[in-house]
N, C-alpha and C positions, 0 to 999 in steps of 0.2 A: 932295900928298905921296906918295900911293899910286902915282901915275903915275911919279914920280921914282924911287921904290924899284923899281918894275917895270922901268924902263929900265936902271937901274944893274945890277940882277940879271940882266937879259937880256944885258947886255954882259959882265959878269964871269964868269958861268957859264951860257952859253946852253943847254947840254944839260940841266943841272939845272933851269933855269927852265922849259924845255919839259916836262920830266917832271912838275914840280909843277903846271903848268897842266893837264896831262892828268889827274893825280890829282884835281884840283879840279873837273873838268868833271862836269856832272850829266846823267844819262840822262833825256831828256825824258819817255819813256814811264813809267819806274818812279820817277823822282825820286831815284835812288841815285847816289852818286858812284862813281867807279871804285874807290876805296879800299874802300868798303863792299861793293861787288859782289865784289871780290877776297877780302875777309875771309869773306863768305858762301860763296863757292865753295871756299875752303880748308876750311871746316867741312864742307861737303858731301863733298869729296874724302876727308877724314878718316873720315867716317861710311861712305862707300862702301868704303874700304880695310878697315875693320873688318868689314863685311858679307862682303867677298870672303874675308878670312881665316877667318871663321866657316864659309863654304861650303867652303873647302878642308879645314878640320878635319872637317866632316861627310862630305865625300867620302872622306877618308882613313879614317874610321871605317867607312863602308859597304864600302870595299875590304877592310879587315881582317875585317869580319864575313863578307863573301863568301868570302874565303880560308878562314876558319874552317869555314864550312858545307861548302865544297867538300872540304876536308881530312877533315872528319867523314864525308862521304858516301864518300869514297875509302877511308877506314879501315874502314868498315862493309861495303863491297863491294869486295874486292880485284880483281875483274875489270874495274873501271872505270878 
């Protein structure tokens, strides 16, 4: 029965059937399917984006502090 359904699915929607086979394949080394690996990578990408945004905020704050210090030095010493 499974073979019959496989054959019918491969004839009716070959690209979809191939994609489903790809998603169902298991990585021999890790034992993960493509779908679980994709989900794990999506979580990692989300975490990395959050870290990048945090670094950008920190960088912006350092720049603001640098500008404030430089402006303070300039106001205390007009020759600079």
